[in-house]
N, C-alpha and C positions, 0 to 999 in steps of 0.2 A: 307195381314192382319197380324199383329203382334199377337203372342200368349202370354198369361200370365200363363205359366205352373207352377203348384205348385207340387213339388215332395212329396209324402207321405213318412214319415219316420218310420212307424210302422214295416216295413219289412214284410216277409212272414207270413201268418196266418196258414200255414200248420204245423201240429204237426209232430214231428219226431216219429220214430217207438217206442221210449221209453218214450213218453209223454202220459198223460191221454187226450183222445179226445172223444168228443161226439158232435153231431149236429143233427138238424132236417132239412130234405130236403123238397122240394116242394111236394113230394108224401106222406108227413106226416110219413116218416120213421125216427125213432131215430136211428142214426148210431153211433156205437162205433168202435174204432180201436181194433186190436188184443191185444195190450198191456193192454188197459182198460178191455177187456174181461177177460184176464188172471188175472189181479189184482182183479177182482170181483169174482174170482174162477170159471170161466166158467159156469155160471148158465144156466139152460135150459129154463128159463123164467124170466120175470120181472113183478112186480106189478108197474104200472104207477101211479104217484102221481102228483098233481098240487097244487101250493100255489098261489091263486088269488091275495093275497096282494103284492107279489113280482114278479108275472108272472114267477115263477120258476117251472120247471119240474124236478121230481125226479124219479129215478129208484131204486127199491128195489129187489135184487136177490131173486128168488123164484123157486119152482118146478112147473111143468105144472099142478099139482093137486091143487095148491093154488087157492083159490077163487080170481077172478079178475086178474089172471096172463096171460100175453101175451107171447107166445112162441118166443124164440130168433131164428132168421133165419140167415143162412150163406149168406153173400153178394157175396162171391166168390172172385176171384182175389188172387194175391200173398200176399197181406197184411192181408188177413183173417179178414176183417171187418165183423161185425155182425149188425143186425138191428132188431128193433121191430116196427111193424105197429102201429101207434098211431093216426090214423084218428079220432077215437071216442074221444080221449083225446083232439085233436085239435078242434073238433066241440064243445065239452063241454066247453073248455077254452074260446072260442069266445063268449059263452053265458054269461060269468061272467063279460064281459066288461060293 
């Protein structure tokens, strides 16, 4: 059988160590790379925000004493990624559909 392969031309979607990077994984963790964490001045927590009109998630640096703040966790590894557990945000965002 002959194959009709189409090569994707977007290239790698991995951020370099000097690029801003954030994603949300299947465990509802919002993960940011070390560079992004440093650019945000290494906050101890974030207030999570959601815009239902554009399905956009926002992170506002905060202290752990801030109302609605979620503590930043160390993901480990040599790249020093950080994450915030966003399961509640994901559940509430699903309700806005």
